[in-house]
N, C-alpha and C positions, 0 to 999 in steps of 0.2 A: 401352803401353810396358812391356816385361818386362825383368827383371833377376834375377841370381842373388845371394843373400845369402852372404857369406863368413863362416865360423865358425872360431874357433881349435880345432884338434883336441884340445887339452889340456883343454877344458871339456866337460861333459856336454851332450848335445843336448836342446833343449826342443821343445815342439810347434811353436813358431814357426820355429826355426832349421832344422828338417828340410824346410821348404817350399823346393823348388828354384826355382820360378818365382813371381815376385811378381805378383799379379793386377792387372789394369788398374783394377778397382773393388775396393779393399781393405776395404770396409765390414765384410764378414763376418769377415775376418781380424782386423781391429782390435777389433771388438765382441764376438766370440765366442771366438776362439782365443787372444787376448792375455790371459795369466793373471797376469803379474807386471810390475812397473815396468821390469825389464830387457828383457822382450819388447817393451814399448812404446818403450823407448829405441832398440832396433834398427830397428823400423819407422819411427820418427820420423827417424832418421838417413838411412834409405833415401829417405824422402819429401823430405827437404831436398835430398839429392843429386840426385834426379830432378825436383825442383821441383814434384812433385805436391802438396806442402804448401800451394802457393798456391791450390789448388782449395778454395774455402770448404767444400764438402760433406765432403771428406776431412779437412780440418783440424778440422771439427766432430766427426767420428768420433773423432779423437784426443782432443779435449776431453772428449767423453762418457766415453770409457774411463778417462781420468785423474781426472775430476771426480766420476764417479758409480760406475763399475763396479769400479775397483781401490781397495784400501784404502791409506790413507796416501800418496796421490798428489795431494792437493789443491794443494800448492805447485807441483808439476810442471804441473798443469792451468793454474794462473794464469800460469806462465812461457810456456806455449804461447799463452795468450790475449793476453799482452802483445806477443808477436811478430806477431800478426795485424795487417795494415795497417789495415783498416777492418772490424772485426767487426760483423756485423749482429745483428738481434734474436735470431735462433736461437742464435748463439754466446753472447750475454749470458744468454739463458734457461738454457742448459746450465750455465754457471758459477754462476748464481744458485741453480739447483736443487741443484747440488753442494754449495754452501756451506750451504744449509739441511739437506741430507742429512748433512753432516759437522758439524752442530751449531754453525754459525757464522752465525746469522740476522742479527747486527749487521753483519757484512761483506757479507751479501747486500743489506741495505738500502743500504749505502754504494755498492755496485756499481750498484744501480738508479738511485741519484742520479747517478752518473757517466754512465750510459746516457742519461738525460734531458739532461744537460749536453752530451753528444756528439751530440745531435740524432738519436739512434737511436730510432725509433718502437717503443714496446712493442706487443705483440699480445695476442691472447686467451689465449696460454699464459704470458705474462709476469705478468699480474695475479694469477692464483691463487697463483703461486709467491711473489710478493713479499708478498701478503696473509698467506700462511702464515708468512712470516718475521716480519711485524708481530704476528701472533697470538702467536707464541712469545715475543716480547719484551713482549707486552701494551702495545704502543706505540699508544695510541689516537690521538694527534695525527697520527702518520705514516699510520695507517690511513685517517683522514679525508682526508688529502692524496691518498693513492692512490685513494680513492673518487672524489675530484674529477677526477683524471686519467681514470678509467674513464668517467665521465659525459661529460667533454669529448671523449674519443676515440670515443664511440659504442658502448662495450662494456657499457653499463648493462643491456641486455636479454639478455646472454649468460648462459644458465642456470648454467654452470660457475662463472663469475665471481660471479654473485649468491649461489650457495650458499656460496662461500668468504667473501663479505662477511658473510653471516649468522653464520657460524662465528667470524669475527674480532671482530665486535662483541660477541658473547656472551662470548668469551674476555677481552675488554677491559672487561667489566662494563657494557656498554650493549646489553643484549639487546633493549630497546625499539626501538633504531635498527635492529637486525637484523630485528625484526618489521615495521618500515615497509618495509624492502627486500622482505621476503617478501610483504607485502600488495600491493606494487607490481608484482610479477612477472606478466607476461602469461600465462604458462603455468607450471603447478606440477605436476611429476611427483612420484613417491614420494621421489626423492632430495631434492627441495626441501622437502617436508614433513618428511623425516627430519632435514634440516639445521636446520630451525626447532625441531623437538622436541629435537634434540641441544643446541641453543643454550639452550633453557629448562632442560634437564637440567643443563648446565654451570653455570647460574646458580642451580640449586636452586629454580626456580619450578615446583614440582611440580603445583600446581593448573592452571597454564597448559598443562603437558604433557598432562594429562587432558582439558582443554577442547579442545585442538587435535586430539587423537586422536578425540574424539567428533565434532568437526567433519568430520574425514576420513571417518568412517563415514557421517555425514549426506549428504555429497557423493558418496558411493560411490567414493572414492579407494581404490585397493587399497593395502594395507600389507604390509610384509614382516617378516622376523625382526628386522631392525635396529630397526624401529619398536617392535615388541613388547618388546624388551629395555629400551628407555628407558621405555616406559609401565609395565612391571612394576616398574621401579625407583621410579617415581612412586607407584604403588599401595602399595608397601611403606612409603614415607615418609608417605603420607596415611592409611594403614590402610584403603584402599579395597578391601576384600576382594571386594565384588560384581564390580567390573570385573576384578580379578585372576582371579577364577574364570571369568569370561566368556572371557578370553584363554586360560586353561587349556583350556577346552572347544574353543576354536578350534584350539589346538595339537593336541589329541587328534584332532579331526575331520579335520585336514589332514596328519596323520602327520608332525609336525615334531619328534617326541621324540628324534630322533637328533642334533639341534642342541645341542651341549654348553653353549654360552653361554646359549641360550634356556632350557634346563632349569635351569641354575644360577640364572638370574634368577627363575624360577618358585619354586625352593626358597627363595631370599632373600625374595621377596614374601610367601610364606606365613609364614615365620619372623618377619618384621617386623610382620605383621598379628596376631601372637600365636597363629597356627595351627601350632604347632611340630610336632605329631604329623603333620599333613598334609605339612609340609615334609620330615619324616623318611621318610615313606612314599615320596615322590618321589625323595628322595636315595638310598634303598635300591634303587630301580628303575633308577637310572642305570647304563648299561653302562660309561661312563667317568666318572671323577671327578677333576678336577684340583684344584690347591690352592685355587682360587677357590670351587669347590663345597664342599670340606671346610670352608673358612673361613666360608662363608655359614651352614652348618649349626651349626658351633660357636658362631658369633656369635648365632644364633637361640636356642640353649639358654641362653647367657649373658644375653641381653637378657630372657629369660623367667624369669630367676633359677632356672633348672634347672642349677645350676652343676656339680653332681656329674656330670650327664649330659654337660655340655660337656667336662669333663676325661676322662671315659670315652671320648668320641668322639675326643678329641685323641690318646689312647693308641692307639686303632684306626688313626688316621692315621699314627702313627709306624710301626706294624706293617706298614702298606701301602706304606711307603717313599716317602711323598709329603712333599717338603720344604716346611716351613712358611714363610710369609712374614710381613711385618709385621702384616697384618690378623689373621692367625691368632694371633700372639703377644699382640696387644692384647686379644683376646677371652679367651684362656687366662689371661692375667694378671688380667683382671677377675674371672674365675671363681675363681681362687686367692685374690684379695682378699676376695671375698664369703665364701668358706669358711674364710678364715684359714689356707689351706694353704701355710705358709711354705716347707716343704721342696720341694714341687712347684714353687712359684714360683721358688725359687732354682735349681732344675734348668733352668727355662725361661730364666732370666737367663744361666746357663752356656751353654745352647744358642745364645742370641743372640750371645754372645761367640765361641763356637766357630765359628759360621757367618759371623762377621765382618759381622753385619748392622749397618747404620748406625743409630746411636742418634739417630733423628729426634726432633723435638719430640713427636710423638704417642706414639712408643714409649717415650721417656724419661719422659714424664709418666705413662704407664701404669705403669712400673716404680716411680716415686716413690709413686704412689697405692697400688700393691700392697704395697710394704714398709711404708708407713704404716699400712695397714689390718691388717697382721700385727703391728703394734707394734714393728717393727724400724726405729726412727727414724734411727739412724746410717747404715743402708744407704740410706734415702731421701735423706739429705743427701749421701752419697757419689755417688749417681747424679746428683743435681742438679749437683754440682760438676764432674762429668766431661762434662756436656752442653755441646757447643760452641755450640748454638743454643737459646735459650729464648724463649718468648713469655709473654703474660700468663697463659695457662692453666697453664704450667709453674710459674710463681711462685705462682699461686693454689693449686695442688696442694701445694706445699711448705708454704705458710702454713697450709693446712688440716691437713696432717700434724702440724705442731707444735702447733696449737691443740687437736686431738683427743687428742694424747698428753700433755696437761698442761703444755705449755711455751708458755703464752700470751704472756709477755713477749718470749720469743725469736721467736715468730711475728710480733709487731708490729715487732721489729727488722728482720726480713726484708721486711715491708711497707714500712718507711721506706727500706730499701736499694733496693728495687724502684723507688721513686720517684726516688731519687738517680740511678738508671740510666736515667731518663726513659722508663720503661715505664708506660703509663697503666693504672691499675686499672680493672676493670669492675665491674658490680653484684655479681657472684659474689665477686670479690676482697674487696669491702667486707663482704659477708655473712660470709665466713670470718674476716675480721679482727674483726668484731663478736662472732662465736662465741668467738674467742680471748679477748676481753675478758670475755665472760660466764663462761667456764670458769675464768678466773684472777682474777675479782673486780675487774677494772680499770674502775671505773665512770666516772671522769673521762675516760679515754682513749676509752671507748665513746661517751660523749656527744660528744666532739670529732670522732670519725670519722663519726658519724651526721650531724652538721651539715656536715662537710667534703664529703661525697659529693655533695650538691646544690649547695652554695655554690661549691666549688672545681672540681668536675668535671662539673656539670650532670647528675648521675645522680639521677633521682627514686626515692626509697625505695619498694621493693615491700612487700607485706604481711609477707614474711619478715624484712625489715630492722626493721620495727616490732616484730615478734615477738621479735627478738633484744634490742631495747632493753627490752622488758617483762621478759625473762629476766634481763638485766643488773641492772635495778633490783630485781626480785623476789628474786633470789638473795641480794642484799646486805641484804635485810630492809626495803627501802623499798617496802612493799606499797601504802601509800596513794598514793605518787607514781606507782607503776606503774599503779595503777587509774586515776588521773587522766590519765596518759599515754594510756591506751586510750580514755578518754572524749573526749579532744581530738584523736584521730587524724583526719586529713583523708579517710581512706578507711574503709570499713566494716570493723570487726574481724571476723575469722572465728573459728571454733571453736578453731583451733589457738592463736590469741593468748590467748583466754580460758583454754584448757587450760594454757598456760604459766603464767599467773597462778595458777591453781588449784594447780599443783604447788608454787609458791613459798609459797602459803598453808599447804600441808601442812607444809613445812619449818619455817615460822615461826609455826604454830599460830594463824593468823588466821581465825576462824570466819566472821565477818560477810562479809568480802570473798570468802572461799571459797564461801559459799553463793550469793552474787551471781554469781560466776564460773560455778558449776554451772548456775544458772538461765539464764545467757546461752548456755552451750553447748547446753542442751536446746532453747532457742528457735531455734537455727540448724540443729541436726542431732540425730539420736538419740544420746544419750550412750553411750559404749562402756564396757566393763568397767573400764578404767583410771580413768575419771572417777568412777564409783561408789566404787572402792577409795580414791581420793584423798580424797573427801569423808568416807567412813567413817573413814579414818585421822585426818583433822582432828578429827572429833568424839572419837575414842578418845584422841587426844593431850591433850585438855583435860578428860578424865574423863567425857565425855558418852556413856557406854557404850550407853544405850538408843537414842540417836539413831544411833550407829554401827551397831547391830544392825538398826535400822529400814531404813537405807540398803541394808544387805546383803540384807535380806529383799525389798526392792523389786527388787533386782537378780535374785534368784532367781525372783520372781514373773514378771518380764518375760523370763525364760529367757536372761538375758545371762550368758555364761560367760567367765571369764578365759582367754585363749589359753594353751595349755600352754607352759611355759618350755622352750626347747630350747637345748642347748649343743653346740658342735662342738670336737673336738680332733683334730689330725693327728699320727699316729704312724707312722713308717716309710713315709711317702707315702700312707697310707690315712687317710681322714677318717672318724672315728667320731662318731655323733650320739646324744645322750642327752636324755631328757625327764624332767621332774620325776616322782619316784616311778616311774621306769622299771621295767618288768618284762619287757622284750623283748630285752635285750642278752645276748650269748652268755656274758659273764663276770660276770653280775650277782652271783652268790654271793660271788665273790672281792671284787668292788667294795663290796658292802654290808658285808662283814666289815672291809674297810679303812676304810670310813666310820665304823663303830662305834669302831674304834681311834682314828681321827683326831679324832672329836668328844671322846672321853675325854681325849686329850692336850691339845687346845686349851682344853678347859674348865679343865684344871689350870693353864694359862698365862693364864687370865683371861677366856676367852670365855664370854658369857652368851647363850643362845639368845633370840631375839625372837619371841614367839608371834604378834605382830601380823602377821608375814609368812607365817604358815601359810595353807594353802588355806582358802577360805571355809567349806567343809563339814566341816572337821576337828573332831573331838570335842575337848573341853578337855584330856583326858589324852593326846591324840594330836598336839597341836600341835608338840611338840618333834621328834617323828619326821618330821612333815611338812616342817619347815624344813630338817632335816638331809638330806633326800632331794631338795633342789632340784637342777636339772639341772647347774649349774656345779660343785656339790660332788661329784656323781657323776663328772663329767669330770675334776676335779682328782684325785680318788681314783684313777681309771684312769691318769692321768698319773704319779702317785706309784708305782703298781705297775709301769708299763711303761717308765719312763725311769730312767737312772742317777742317783744322788744328785748334787745340785748343778745338774742340767739345768733350764733354764728351761721352765716349763709355759705353753702358750699356749692360751687358750680364746676362742671366739666364741659369743655368745648373742644370741637374738632379742629379748629384752626388756631393760628397764633393770635393772641390778643392784639387788637389794633390800638394805635396810639390814643384815639378818642376814647375808647372804652376803658383803657388803662387810666387815663386822666379822670374820667367820670367816676370810676369806681373808687379811686382814692378819695374824691370829695364826698361820695355817697357814704363811705365808711365813717367819715368825720361828722357829716350832717345828721346821720341816723344812729350814730354811736353803735355801729355794728362791725364785727370782724367779718370780712368777706374773703373766702379762699377760692381762687379761680385756678383751675388746672387747664392750661392750654396745651397745644401740640408739643411744646418744648419743655415746659417747666411749670412750677407752682408760683402763684403770686398771693402772698398773704397781705391783704389790705387792712390797715388798722390806723385809726386816728389821723387819716389823711395822708398816710405814706404807705409804700409797698416794700415788702421784704427784698425785692430785686434791686432796690435803690435806683429805679428807673434805668436799669442796665439789663435789658432783655432782648 
């Protein structure tokens, strides 16, 4: 039956309205030429007028156009569906697919329920769609009910249905059920194997991914690029470089290097296995590099603590006009945090705001950690307060920020506030809370938290928690109690625990327990330079100079050298690195001249150099020059030269601040009227007006 569409001449003609004859089978017209809801309205009106709408096949074409092909036409599709007298399974399938496609999985499940109540039999196309809806909702109970319907109706051996079942169980956290489905399949093609491997990947069961891939190879099942992408991800997480290299050889042999996702996965695998240079060579060979590839390489540098290279690559990414995503930002912020690169990190934060990137839990937590590690505590708290969604990791990051920046009591206030908001602390939260107690001398609070973690939360203390308790007791001078605490530990103390006690013995001049601590360290592992220096300093502090020299001689005889002290300072977006008694910086002459003037001025204000902190091989008349050329003093001098008066100077260093530098920096802050923030290996020191935020308790 043919008919002519009438169109108002006042309106512009569309592709639909220029058709003079309406086809008897309008499928192509509806599905291919219908571009807008207005076009669909005109066709629908004609179909109603000619009663062609009563033809189920034509009505389903209308449904498909509205539900799936046209944007913002889902309500129209549902109105068409409601007008159908007895919609069959095909009509239901179209609307269910449309609801899933338009991000309404809950309504898709409700429609499936109505389908069953209306005694309309689902078919092999219904079940994968409804399982997809259940997967998106992580609706395990509903998935199990759908699975029962599948078995009851005889679709349990349909490969497409089985693959979707594997996916939904993995997404609902029941990957072992998905594995039972997989093992029960009569035939398994590469799609089935990929579904199971993807299920294990989703559940982060990396060892199972590798085992399944090895089984594929044993059985001679062919694998494809999809398989290799998942397996490379597992290789990276497991540091399985051997298998990763085998896949690389396979890619080379089969000329698959044009596959961008596959090459990106290969770069990520090498980076996560610590083979960052191999990753970079592959990265440089790639014809195309999307944001995922750039992010993988930047992340690789960050994870390998090659943070300056991470930032350099990020700058290259900017020049290449590749827009960063959340993963990029998290890696860059980590690099900025390690380097103490506050200005660069602030620019990243500005970029996040400018691009209107959502402040997710992961990104917000990275920002909190970055600001904290740059000593900018107010900014950390500001980011925390602006986050709409926070989890235990976010709270833990903030508590750690406060603890490491000398605000132990405030850190505990946030710990208790977290509990009021019914967020369960984890073992890391308790660890940073104990660190807060340690840095602030909160012994009773520390004891209470240590007992509470197992008693109230069922969290068994790890060796790190025991180490914190030793630190809390030792710092307060309860050396004997700390020693007995170690002896009574239900787990074997490691060298770190004994080293913690040794450090406290140095502060409180306890020779006997210090010697025992050193013996216990050497029985567990070879002592490093810091252990010898601590023991030597204990002897020196009680006047046993010969014993102090004997320990230092032992250190020399064994060829043990103290790692060079290094300090970083960021100026105008450039990170400058200094080492103790540095002789390689471009501005050394100016820096050493400033050092000389600085030492003279702070001596006049009461600073007395501490020769005990000189390098081991320094001659007696050279000890003062040695301590005055420590890396943080060089960095501070450079900061004084290159920044306007009153500007805060921020330093990051690789070792613990020595007593001499701590005393000197306090006086520098007063004499030069500067706030100086120093991040050492353990914590932050905020020097201002002659005092430090740690209250000389570090």
